[in-house]
Structures are given as structure tokens and as C-alpha cells.
C-alpha positions in Angstrom: 10.4 20.1 34.6 14.0 19.1 35.1 15.7 19.1 31.7 19.1 17.9 30.5 20.4 18.3 26.9 20.8 15.1 24.9 22.9 14.1 21.9 20.7 12.8 19.1 21.9 10.0 16.7 20.7 11.9 13.6 22.3 15.1 14.7 25.6 14.0 16.0 26.7 11.5 13.3 28.8 13.0 10.5 26.9 11.1 7.7 23.5 12.1 8.9 21.3 14.4 6.9 18.2 13.9 9.0 15.5 16.4 8.0 14.2 16.6 11.6 17.4 17.0 13.7 20.6 17.2 11.7 22.4 20.5 11.6 24.0 19.3 8.3 20.7 19.6 6.5 20.3 23.2 5.4 16.7 22.5 4.3 15.7 20.7 7.5 14.3 21.7 10.9 17.5 21.2 13.0 15.5 20.3 16.1 17.4 20.0 19.4 16.0 18.2 22.4 16.3 17.9 26.1 15.6 15.0 28.3 12.6 14.9 30.7 11.2 12.1 32.8 10.5 9.2 30.4 10.7 11.5 27.4 12.0 14.5 25.5 11.1 18.1 24.9 12.1 20.2 21.8 11.7 23.9 21.9 11.4 25.1 18.3 10.4 27.8 15.9 9.3 27.1 12.3 10.7 29.4 9.6 8.6 30.8 6.8 9.9 28.3 4.2 7.6 25.7 5.9 4.5 27.9 5.5 1.2 26.5 4.2 -1.6 29.1 4.4 -0.2 32.7 5.1 1.5 32.6 8.5 0.5 29.0 9.2 2.9 26.0 9.5 2.2 23.2 7.0 0.5 20.3 8.7 3.1 17.9 7.3 5.8 19.8 9.1 3.8 19.7 12.4 3.5 15.9 11.9 7.3 15.7 11.2 8.1 17.5 14.4 5.9 15.2 16.4 7.4 12.0 14.8 10.9 13.2 15.1 10.7 13.9 18.9 8.8 10.7 19.5 11.3 8.5 17.6 14.2 10.1 19.4 12.6 9.2 22.8 13.4 5.6 22.0 16.9 6.4 20.7 17.8 8.4 23.8 16.1 6.3 26.5 16.8 2.8 25.1 19.6 3.4 22.5 17.5 1.8 19.8 16.8 3.1 16.2 13.3 2.4 15.1 11.0 2.8 12.1 7.6 4.4 12.5 4.8 1.8 12.1 1.8 4.0 12.8 1.4 7.8 13.4 -1.9 9.4 14.3 -2.0 13.1 14.6 -4.9 15.3 15.8 -4.6 19.0 14.9 -6.5 21.2 17.4 -5.3 24.6 16.2 -2.8 25.9 13.7 0.8 26.6 14.5 2.1 29.9 13.3 5.4 30.7 11.5 8.2 32.1 13.7 6.5 31.5 17.0 8.1 29.4 19.8 6.6 26.0 20.6 7.4 23.0 22.8 6.9 19.5 21.6 6.8 17.1 24.6 7.0 13.3 23.8 6.8 10.6 26.4 7.4 6.8 26.2 4.1 5.1 26.9 5.0 1.4 26.4 8.2 -0.5 25.9 8.2 -3.8 24.0 7.7 -6.9 26.1 9.6 -9.1 23.5 11.9 -8.5 20.6 8.9 -8.8 18.2 6.8 -6.2 20.1 6.5 -2.5 19.5 7.1 0.8 21.3 4.3 3.3 21.9 5.0 7.0 22.3 2.7 10.0 22.7 3.4 13.7 22.1 1.9 17.1 22.1 2.8 20.6 20.9 2.2 23.6 23.1 2.7 27.3 22.6 5.6 28.8 24.5 4.6 29.4 28.1 1.1 27.9 27.8 -0.3 24.5 28.6 -3.0 24.0 26.0 -2.1 21.6 23.2 -2.3 22.6 19.6 -1.5 19.1 18.2 -1.5 15.6 19.7 0.1 12.5 18.3 0.4 8.8 19.2 2.8 6.5 17.3 4.2 3.0 17.4 7.7 2.1 16.5 9.6 -1.1 15.6 13.3 -1.7 16.4 15.4 -1.9 13.2 17.7 -4.9 12.6 21.1 -4.6 11.0 19.9 -6.4 7.9 17.0 -4.0 7.6 19.4 -1.0 7.9 21.6 -2.5 5.1 18.7 -3.1 2.7 16.4 -0.1 3.5 18.9 2.7 4.2 21.5 4.1 1.8 25.0 5.5 2.2 26.8 2.2 2.4 28.6 0.5 5.4 30.2 3.8 6.5 26.9 5.6 7.0 25.1 2.6 8.5 28.1 1.8 10.7 27.5 5.1 12.5 24.2 3.7 13.8 25.3 0.1 14.5 25.1 0.4 18.3 21.4 1.4 17.9 20.5 -1.6 15.7 19.0 -5.0 16.6 21.2 -7.9 15.6 19.9 -9.5 12.4 17.9 -12.7 12.9 
């Protein structure tokens, strides 16, 4: 798999506190990603503070990793910021604290009109192995400038950081 590092909107903008990817969020995951054909991969390790049962990563954190990588596929490939509409996760086996995993997300369908949705699929694999421990499929809708202004906080300065990723308001 040929990989190239990518700059993520939520990680690179100074006003971002994204739980999934921002290095500014001391409580977050600080995921980094690399580009692959029609998608992204994130190699990550989950620290003990995200534990559920002893030694097991909380399922909500697993779901967050999947959603974060899938949503960033759209931001990186199409330069569009989207809200998650649906997210379906299937857990096949637990992830363990402090082990290395790869989340691979690929764009399945682009919108055919401005009112249509994106579809992205993802899976998480243990380092160096091919079996999936979790699968996800999600749909996403491109955010308009007016939605960003009413549904996000931080004022014009924070939203302005994302303006090139937003759909013009209708």
C-alpha cells in the first residue's frame, strides 16, 4: 500500500480541539493519517484512559476512531467538511489497550448532486495482520456555511478556518 502523509483540517487549524485528530486536545486521540488509494489509514494505539473492561478499549472509542478516519476521507479527497448522518459499527473482537492497530477507510460513493450523501466504509486491523476486529459503514452530508454558523461554536474566527471546506449557503 503506497502511503503519503496528509494534513487534516481538525489537526492543523489553530482553533481546532477535535477529539479525534487535534494535537491541541490533551484528552483526545490525536490520530494522524496517511493517504491510500481512495481513502486513508490511521495507525494508532489507545491509551489506558480509554479503557472499558480491564485491558479492553471502550466500544465508543472504537466507534470514534472509525468515524474520525471515515469523515476525514472526504475532507482530504474532496476538501469538504461533512456531518455524520448514519454510522453502523460491527464489533467482531475487542481491541486492547496499548496495542497497535490500523484503521483503513475508503470512499465508497460520492454524491451525484448537492443534496446527495457520501458513503464511506472502514475497518480496524491489528498491526501486521489482516483480520478485521471492527467494521463500519457511514453516510455523510456536506455542511453549508449557514449550518456551520448555527451549529458550530467559536465565532467567525473558528468557522473561518474551515470556510474552504464548506458548501455555500443556499
